N, CA, C and O atoms as a Tinker XYZ file with bonds, in Angstrom:
   348  protein
     1  N      0.838000   -1.184000    0.000000    73     2
     2  CA     0.000000    0.000000    0.000000    64     1     3
     3  C      0.882000    1.246000    0.000000    63     2     4     5
     4  O      2.034000    1.215000    0.434000    81     3
     5  N      0.323000    2.321000   -0.488000    73     3     6
     6  CA     1.087000    3.566000   -0.556000    64     5     7
     7  C      1.014000    4.319000    0.767000    63     6     8     9
     8  O      0.120000    4.103000    1.585000    81     7
     9  N      1.976000    5.202000    0.945000    73     7    10
    10  CA     2.002000    6.026000    2.154000    64     9    11
    11  C      0.752000    6.895000    2.256000    63    10    12    13
    12  O      0.308000    7.201000    3.363000    81    11
    13  N      0.178000    7.295000    1.127000    73    11    14
    14  CA    -1.003000    8.168000    1.163000    64    13    15
    15  C     -2.154000    7.501000    1.917000    63    14    16    17
    16  O     -2.855000    8.169000    2.677000    81    15
    17  N     -2.356000    6.215000    1.723000    73    15    18
    18  CA    -3.416000    5.513000    2.454000    64    17    19
    19  C     -3.117000    5.529000    3.943000    63    18    20    21
    20  O     -4.007000    5.772000    4.758000    81    19
    21  N     -1.873000    5.273000    4.297000    73    19    22
    22  CA    -1.510000    5.270000    5.714000    64    21    23
    23  C     -1.650000    6.652000    6.324000    63    22    24    25
    24  O     -2.013000    6.783000    7.493000    81    23
    25  N     -1.365000    7.684000    5.541000    73    23    26
    26  CA    -1.527000    9.041000    6.058000    64    25    27
    27  C     -2.984000    9.314000    6.401000    63    26    28    29
    28  O     -3.269000    9.949000    7.416000    81    27
    29  N     -3.904000    8.849000    5.579000    73    27    30
    30  CA    -5.318000    9.049000    5.902000    64    29    31
    31  C     -5.696000    8.273000    7.158000    63    30    32    33
    32  O     -6.543000    8.717000    7.933000    81    31
    33  N     -5.070000    7.113000    7.363000    73    31    34
    34  CA    -5.323000    6.334000    8.583000    64    33    35
    35  C     -4.790000    7.072000    9.813000    63    34    36    37
    36  O     -5.395000    7.017000   10.884000    81    35
    37  N     -3.664000    7.757000    9.657000    73    35    38
    38  CA    -3.090000    8.519000   10.779000    64    37    39
    39  C     -4.080000    9.550000   11.283000    63    38    40    41
    40  O     -4.246000    9.738000   12.488000    81    39
    41  N     -4.738000   10.218000   10.338000    73    39    42
    42  CA    -5.676000   11.275000   10.709000    64    41    43
    43  C     -6.937000   10.711000   11.344000    63    42    44    45
    44  O     -7.626000   11.413000   12.083000    81    43
    45  N     -7.244000    9.456000   11.066000    73    43    46
    46  CA    -8.432000    8.829000   11.646000    64    45    47
    47  C     -8.155000    8.271000   13.040000    63    46    48    49
    48  O     -9.075000    8.154000   13.850000    81    47
    49  N     -6.905000    7.927000   13.327000    73    47    50
    50  CA    -6.553000    7.327000   14.608000    64    49    51
    51  C     -6.626000    8.341000   15.730000    63    50    52    53
    52  O     -6.217000    9.490000   15.564000    81    51
    53  N     -7.143000    7.922000   16.865000    73    51    54
    54  CA    -7.174000    8.733000   18.081000    64    53    55
    55  C     -6.744000    7.840000   19.242000    63    54    56    57
    56  O     -6.969000    6.630000   19.224000    81    55
    57  N     -6.129000    8.445000   20.237000    73    55    58
    58  CA    -5.793000    7.694000   21.449000    64    57    59
    59  C     -7.069000    7.042000   21.963000    63    58    60    61
    60  O     -8.110000    7.692000   22.056000    81    59
    61  N     -6.989000    5.783000   22.291000    73    59    62
    62  CA    -8.159000    5.046000   22.739000    64    61    63
    63  C     -8.869000    4.303000   21.625000    63    62    64    65
    64  O     -9.802000    3.541000   21.879000    81    63
    65  N     -8.426000    4.524000   20.371000    73    63    66
    66  CA    -9.012000    3.781000   19.247000    64    65    67
    67  C     -8.644000    2.305000   19.373000    63    66    68    69
    68  O     -7.681000    1.947000   20.053000    81    67
    69  N     -9.415000    1.466000   18.716000    73    67    70
    70  CA    -9.137000    0.032000   18.701000    64    69    71
    71  C     -7.823000   -0.208000   17.963000    63    70    72    73
    72  O     -7.765000   -0.090000   16.739000    81    71
    73  N     -6.777000   -0.544000   18.701000    73    71    74
    74  CA    -5.438000   -0.711000   18.117000    64    73    75
    75  C     -5.407000   -1.799000   17.050000    63    74    76    77
    76  O     -4.673000   -1.678000   16.069000    81    75
    77  N     -6.183000   -2.847000   17.222000    73    75    78
    78  CA    -6.174000   -3.947000   16.254000    64    77    79
    79  C     -6.614000   -3.482000   14.868000    63    78    80    81
    80  O     -6.088000   -3.959000   13.862000    81    79
    81  N     -7.559000   -2.570000   14.803000    73    79    82
    82  CA    -8.031000   -2.100000   13.502000    64    81    83
    83  C     -7.012000   -1.186000   12.820000    63    82    84    85
    84  O     -7.116000   -0.929000   11.620000    81    83
    85  N     -6.039000   -0.702000   13.570000    73    83    86
    86  CA    -4.996000    0.155000   13.010000    64    85    87
    87  C     -3.651000   -0.573000   12.907000    63    86    88    89
    88  O     -2.622000    0.064000   12.681000    81    87
    89  N     -3.653000   -1.896000   13.069000    73    87    90
    90  CA    -2.418000   -2.683000   13.027000    64    89    91
    91  C     -1.629000   -2.457000   11.739000    63    90    92    93
    92  O     -0.411000   -2.292000   11.816000    81    91
    93  N     -2.258000   -2.441000   10.549000    73    91    94
    94  CA    -1.476000   -2.188000    9.334000    64    93    95
    95  C     -0.752000   -0.840000    9.374000    63    94    96    97
    96  O      0.379000   -0.734000    8.898000    81    95
    97  N     -1.385000    0.179000    9.929000    73    95    98
    98  CA    -0.746000    1.478000   10.060000    64    97    99
    99  C      0.487000    1.372000   10.951000    63    98   100   101
   100  O      1.565000    1.832000   10.575000    81    99
   101  N      0.334000    0.770000   12.123000    73    99   102
   102  CA     1.454000    0.682000   13.057000    64   101   103
   103  C      2.586000   -0.175000   12.482000    63   102   104   105
   104  O      3.760000    0.102000   12.727000    81   103
   105  N      2.237000   -1.204000   11.726000    73   103   106
   106  CA     3.267000   -2.009000   11.058000    64   105   107
   107  C      4.027000   -1.153000   10.045000    63   106   108   109
   108  O      5.251000   -1.235000    9.949000    81   107
   109  N      3.299000   -0.338000    9.295000    73   107   110
   110  CA     3.924000    0.536000    8.304000    64   109   111
   111  C      4.853000    1.552000    8.977000    63   110   112   113
   112  O      5.931000    1.846000    8.461000    81   111
   113  N      4.437000    2.080000   10.116000    73   111   114
   114  CA     5.242000    3.085000   10.809000    64   113   115
   115  C      6.598000    2.533000   11.238000    63   114   116   117
   116  O      7.561000    3.288000   11.375000    81   115
   117  N      6.678000    1.228000   11.451000    73   115   118
   118  CA     7.958000    0.635000   11.860000    64   117   119
   119  C      8.950000    0.570000   10.708000    63   118   120   121
   120  O     10.151000    0.431000   10.942000    81   119
   121  N      8.474000    0.668000    9.464000    73   119   122
   122  CA     9.387000    0.558000    8.315000    64   121   123
   123  C      9.487000    1.834000    7.487000    63   122   124   125
   124  O     10.293000    1.901000    6.559000    81   123
   125  N      8.682000    2.848000    7.806000    73   123   126
   126  CA     8.692000    4.082000    7.016000    64   125   127
   127  C      8.987000    5.271000    7.926000    63   126   128   129
   128  O      8.090000    5.752000    8.619000    81   127
   129  N     10.231000    5.750000    7.935000    73   127   130
   130  CA    10.578000    6.858000    8.828000    64   129   131
   131  C      9.810000    8.147000    8.519000    63   130   132   133
   132  O      9.501000    8.912000    9.433000    81   131
   133  N      9.503000    8.396000    7.252000    73   131   134
   134  CA     8.761000    9.608000    6.898000    64   133   135
   135  C      7.372000    9.587000    7.523000    63   134   136   137
   136  O      6.938000   10.578000    8.109000    81   135
   137  N      6.680000    8.469000    7.401000    73   135   138
   138  CA     5.342000    8.355000    7.986000    64   137   139
   139  C      5.415000    8.351000    9.514000    63   138   140   141
   140  O      4.534000    8.900000   10.176000    81   139
   141  N      6.452000    7.739000   10.076000    73   139   142
   142  CA     6.602000    7.719000   11.537000    64   141   143
   143  C      6.759000    9.135000   12.075000    63   142   144   145
   144  O      6.185000    9.476000   13.109000    81   143
   145  N      7.534000    9.961000   11.378000    73   143   146
   146  CA     7.717000   11.348000   11.788000    64   145   147
   147  C      6.404000   12.119000   11.680000    63   146   148   149
   148  O      6.041000   12.864000   12.590000    81   147
   149  N      5.695000   11.940000   10.572000    73   147   150
   150  CA     4.411000   12.621000   10.404000    64   149   151
   151  C      3.430000   12.182000   11.486000    63   150   152   153
   152  O      2.706000   13.013000   12.035000    81   151
   153  N      3.395000   10.888000   11.798000    73   151   154
   154  CA     2.486000   10.378000   12.824000    64   153   155
   155  C      2.797000   11.024000   14.173000    63   154   156   157
   156  O      1.878000   11.375000   14.913000    81   155
   157  N      4.067000   11.184000   14.501000    73   155   158
   158  CA     4.448000   11.841000   15.750000    64   157   159
   159  C      3.943000   13.282000   15.771000    63   158   160   161
   160  O      3.460000   13.760000   16.798000    81   159
   161  N      4.056000   13.971000   14.640000    73   159   162
   162  CA     3.603000   15.364000   14.561000    64   161   163
   163  C      2.083000   15.456000   14.702000    63   162   164   165
   164  O      1.572000   16.311000   15.424000    81   163
   165  N      1.373000   14.577000   14.014000    73   163   166
   166  CA    -0.097000   14.574000   14.082000    64   165   167
   167  C     -0.555000   14.260000   15.499000    63   166   168   169
   168  O     -1.456000   14.910000   16.028000    81   167
   169  N      0.068000   13.263000   16.107000    73   167   170
   170  CA    -0.298000   12.868000   17.471000    64   169   171
   171  C     -0.022000   13.999000   18.458000    63   170   172   173
   172  O     -0.843000   14.277000   19.332000    81   171
   173  N      1.136000   14.655000   18.321000    73   171   174
   174  CA     1.469000   15.772000   19.210000    64   173   175
   175  C      0.477000   16.913000   19.047000    63   174   176   177
   176  O      0.069000   17.531000   20.030000    81   175
   177  N      0.090000   17.192000   17.812000    73   175   178
   178  CA    -0.883000   18.250000   17.552000    64   177   179
   179  C     -2.229000   17.919000   18.194000    63   178   180   181
   180  O     -2.854000   18.772000   18.823000    81   179
   181  N     -2.664000   16.672000   18.027000    73   179   182
   182  CA    -3.932000   16.252000   18.616000    64   181   183
   183  C     -3.893000   16.327000   20.140000    63   182   184   185
   184  O     -4.860000   16.758000   20.767000    81   183
   185  N     -2.772000   15.906000   20.736000    73   183   186
   186  CA    -2.643000   15.969000   22.192000    64   185   187
   187  C     -2.682000   17.412000   22.686000    63   186   188   189
   188  O     -3.267000   17.704000   23.729000    81   187
   189  N     -2.060000   18.304000   21.937000    73   187   190
   190  CA    -2.087000   19.725000   22.292000    64   189   191
   191  C     -3.513000   20.261000   22.266000    63   190   192   193
   192  O     -3.924000   20.998000   23.162000    81   191
   193  N     -4.261000   19.888000   21.238000    73   191   194
   194  CA    -5.662000   20.313000   21.155000    64   193   195
   195  C     -6.473000   19.764000   22.326000    63   194   196   197
   196  O     -7.304000   20.471000   22.895000    81   195
   197  N     -6.233000   18.517000   22.680000    73   195   198
   198  CA    -6.980000   17.919000   23.786000    64   197   199
   199  C     -6.668000   18.632000   25.105000    63   198   200   201
   200  O     -7.564000   18.836000   25.923000    81   199
   201  N     -5.406000   19.009000   25.315000    73   199   202
   202  CA    -5.051000   19.761000   26.537000    64   201   203
   203  C     -5.776000   21.106000   26.555000    63   202   204   205
   204  O     -6.234000   21.561000   27.603000    81   203
   205  N     -5.872000   21.729000   25.394000    73   203   206
   206  CA    -6.573000   23.012000   25.297000    64   205   207
   207  C     -8.043000   22.840000   25.663000    63   206   208   209
   208  O     -8.602000   23.666000   26.384000    81   207
   209  N     -8.678000   21.763000   25.168000    73   207   210
   210  CA   -10.091000   21.528000   25.461000    64   209   211
   211  C    -10.337000   21.370000   26.954000    63   210   212   213
   212  O    -11.374000   21.792000   27.466000    81   211
   213  N     -9.395000   20.769000   27.643000    73   211   214
   214  CA    -9.572000   20.544000   29.081000    64   213   215
   215  C     -9.661000   21.858000   29.858000    63   214   216   217
   216  O    -10.164000   21.881000   30.982000    81   215
   217  N     -9.173000   22.954000   29.264000    73   215   218
   218  CA    -9.199000   24.246000   29.932000    64   217   219
   219  C    -10.511000   24.998000   29.771000    63   218   220   221
   220  O    -10.667000   26.088000   30.320000    81   219
   221  N    -11.447000   24.441000   29.034000    73   219   222
   222  CA   -12.720000   25.109000   28.773000    64   221   223
   223  C    -13.876000   24.262000   29.289000    63   222   224   225
   224  O    -13.741000   23.049000   29.450000    81   223
   225  N    -15.021000   24.910000   29.548000    73   223   226
   226  CA   -16.195000   24.138000   29.979000    64   225   227
   227  C    -16.540000   23.077000   28.929000    63   226   228   229
   228  O    -16.352000   23.278000   27.729000    81   227
   229  N    -17.040000   21.963000   29.410000    73   227   230
   230  CA   -17.355000   20.858000   28.515000    64   229   231
   231  C    -18.479000   21.184000   27.546000    63   230   232   233
   232  O    -19.482000   21.799000   27.906000    81   231
   233  N    -18.285000   20.761000   26.325000    73   231   234
   234  CA   -19.311000   20.832000   25.297000    64   233   235
   235  C    -19.394000   19.429000   24.717000    63   234   236   237
   236  O    -18.381000   18.912000   24.245000    81   235
   237  N    -20.550000   18.800000   24.734000    73   235   238
   238  CA   -20.663000   17.390000   24.369000    64   237   239
   239  C    -20.107000   17.031000   22.992000    63   238   240   241
   240  O    -19.591000   15.928000   22.809000    81   239
   241  N    -20.200000   17.932000   22.029000    73   239   242
   242  CA   -19.759000   17.538000   20.691000    64   241   243
   243  C    -18.718000   18.461000   20.078000    63   242   244   245
   244  O    -18.317000   18.259000   18.932000    81   243
   245  N    -18.277000   19.464000   20.812000    73   243   246
   246  CA   -17.324000   20.418000   20.243000    64   245   247
   247  C    -16.020000   19.740000   19.831000    63   246   248   249
   248  O    -15.535000   19.958000   18.721000    81   247
   249  N    -15.455000   18.932000   20.700000    73   247   250
   250  CA   -14.188000   18.263000   20.394000    64   249   251
   251  C    -14.338000   17.377000   19.158000    63   250   252   253
   252  O    -13.482000   17.406000   18.273000    81   251
   253  N    -15.404000   16.598000   19.087000    73   251   254
   254  CA   -15.624000   15.730000   17.923000    64   253   255
   255  C    -15.745000   16.540000   16.641000    63   254   256   257
   256  O    -15.195000   16.155000   15.609000    81   255
   257  N    -16.457000   17.653000   16.698000    73   255   258
   258  CA   -16.619000   18.495000   15.497000    64   257   259
   259  C    -15.297000   19.085000   15.046000    63   258   260   261
   260  O    -15.002000   19.121000   13.851000    81   259
   261  N    -14.506000   19.546000   15.991000    73   259   262
   262  CA   -13.212000   20.142000   15.638000    64   261   263
   263  C    -12.279000   19.087000   15.059000    63   262   264   265
   264  O    -11.635000   19.330000   14.038000    81   263
   265  N    -12.195000   17.919000   15.694000    73   263   266
   266  CA   -11.330000   16.872000   15.164000    64   265   267
   267  C    -11.811000   16.370000   13.805000    63   266   268   269
   268  O    -10.994000   16.038000   12.946000    81   267
   269  N    -13.116000   16.310000   13.603000    73   267   270
   270  CA   -13.631000   15.899000   12.296000    64   269   271
   271  C    -13.270000   16.937000   11.236000    63   270   272   273
   272  O    -12.888000   16.577000   10.123000    81   271
   273  N    -13.387000   18.204000   11.569000    73   271   274
   274  CA   -13.001000   19.263000   10.638000    64   273   275
   275  C    -11.511000   19.233000   10.348000    63   274   276   277
   276  O    -11.090000   19.439000    9.209000    81   275
   277  N    -10.711000   18.978000   11.378000    73   275   278
   278  CA    -9.271000   18.888000   11.190000    64   277   279
   279  C     -8.918000   17.699000   10.304000    63   278   280   281
   280  O     -8.039000   17.809000    9.449000    81   279
   281  N     -9.579000   16.579000   10.492000    73   279   282
   282  CA    -9.327000   15.406000    9.652000    64   281   283
   283  C     -9.682000   15.695000    8.194000    63   282   284   285
   284  O     -8.952000   15.296000    7.288000    81   283
   285  N    -10.802000   16.388000    7.964000    73   283   286
   286  CA   -11.178000   16.758000    6.591000    64   285   287
   287  C    -10.136000   17.687000    5.974000    63   286   288   289
   288  O     -9.744000   17.527000    4.818000    81   287
   289  N     -9.696000   18.664000    6.774000    73   287   290
   290  CA    -8.702000   19.618000    6.287000    64   289   291
   291  C     -7.395000   18.900000    5.939000    63   290   292   293
   292  O     -6.789000   19.181000    4.905000    81   291
   293  N     -6.968000   17.987000    6.786000    73   291   294
   294  CA    -5.739000   17.241000    6.514000    64   293   295
   295  C     -5.892000   16.377000    5.275000    63   294   296   297
   296  O     -4.973000   16.296000    4.460000    81   295
   297  N     -7.043000   15.730000    5.122000    73   295   298
   298  CA    -7.277000   14.874000    3.953000    64   297   299
   299  C     -7.275000   15.697000    2.674000    63   298   300   301
   300  O     -6.740000   15.260000    1.654000    81   299
   301  N     -7.864000   16.874000    2.721000    73   299   302
   302  CA    -7.863000   17.744000    1.543000    64   301   303
   303  C     -6.450000   18.175000    1.198000    63   302   304   305
   304  O     -6.089000   18.240000    0.023000    81   303
   305  N     -5.647000   18.470000    2.209000    73   303   306
   306  CA    -4.260000   18.855000    1.985000    64   305   307
   307  C     -3.467000   17.706000    1.380000    63   306   308   309
   308  O     -2.639000   17.919000    0.495000    81   307
   309  N     -3.716000   16.494000    1.853000    73   307   310
   310  CA    -3.020000   15.314000    1.318000    64   309   311
   311  C     -3.441000   15.077000   -0.122000    63   310   312   313
   312  O     -2.617000   14.712000   -0.961000    81   311
   313  N     -4.721000   15.283000   -0.413000    73   311   314
   314  CA    -5.213000   15.096000   -1.798000    64   313   315
   315  C     -4.599000   16.136000   -2.720000    63   314   316   317
   316  O     -4.246000   15.831000   -3.860000    81   315
   317  N     -4.471000   17.360000   -2.232000    73   315   318
   318  CA    -3.851000   18.413000   -3.051000    64   317   319
   319  C     -2.399000   18.091000   -3.328000    63   318   320   321
   320  O     -1.936000   18.284000   -4.452000    81   319
   321  N     -1.661000   17.604000   -2.334000    73   319   322
   322  CA    -0.248000   17.315000   -2.547000    64   321   323
   323  C     -0.077000   16.134000   -3.490000    63   322   324   325
   324  O      0.890000   16.100000   -4.251000    81   323
   325  N     -0.982000   15.172000   -3.464000    73   323   326
   326  CA    -0.932000   14.041000   -4.377000    64   325   327
   327  C     -1.201000   14.516000   -5.803000    63   326   328   329
   328  O     -0.534000   14.084000   -6.743000    81   327
   329  N     -2.183000   15.408000   -5.960000    73   327   330
   330  CA    -2.509000   15.962000   -7.281000    64   329   331
   331  C     -1.348000   16.781000   -7.808000    63   330   332   333
   332  O     -1.022000   16.706000   -8.992000    81   331
   333  N     -0.720000   17.563000   -6.939000    73   331   334
   334  CA     0.400000   18.403000   -7.360000    64   333   335
   335  C      1.577000   17.561000   -7.824000    63   334   336   337
   336  O      2.293000   17.956000   -8.744000    81   335
   337  N      1.789000   16.408000   -7.205000    73   335   338
   338  CA     2.902000   15.541000   -7.587000    64   337   339
   339  C      2.683000   14.941000   -8.969000    63   338   340   341
   340  O      3.643000   14.674000   -9.693000    81   339
   341  N      1.429000   14.729000   -9.335000    73   339   342
   342  CA     1.116000   14.117000  -10.634000    64   341   343
   343  C      1.266000   15.106000  -11.783000    63   342   344   345
   344  O      1.459000   14.702000  -12.930000    81   343
   345  N      1.177000   16.399000  -11.482000    73   343   346
   346  CA     1.219000   17.431000  -12.526000    64   345   347
   347  C      2.610000   17.598000  -13.054000    63   346   348
   348  O      2.839000   18.423000  -13.939000    81   347
């Protein structure tokens, strides 16, 4: 599989997700340093956002909406970079 598929999986993964369903991603990260670095950056960014949320009053769906929007934004960016490489 290509790194692009794994990158989309990175954006879908969250701490507490079912690790077994992400096993192919984690296997790929052990052999691809570029994806491993990106995964560390994505995870750090997500953790930073979660710490920020803890500082505000709870909203039942705000965190989910923001992470869903961030995942869409990241996927669009990945699609643009893939298109740009083909040109």
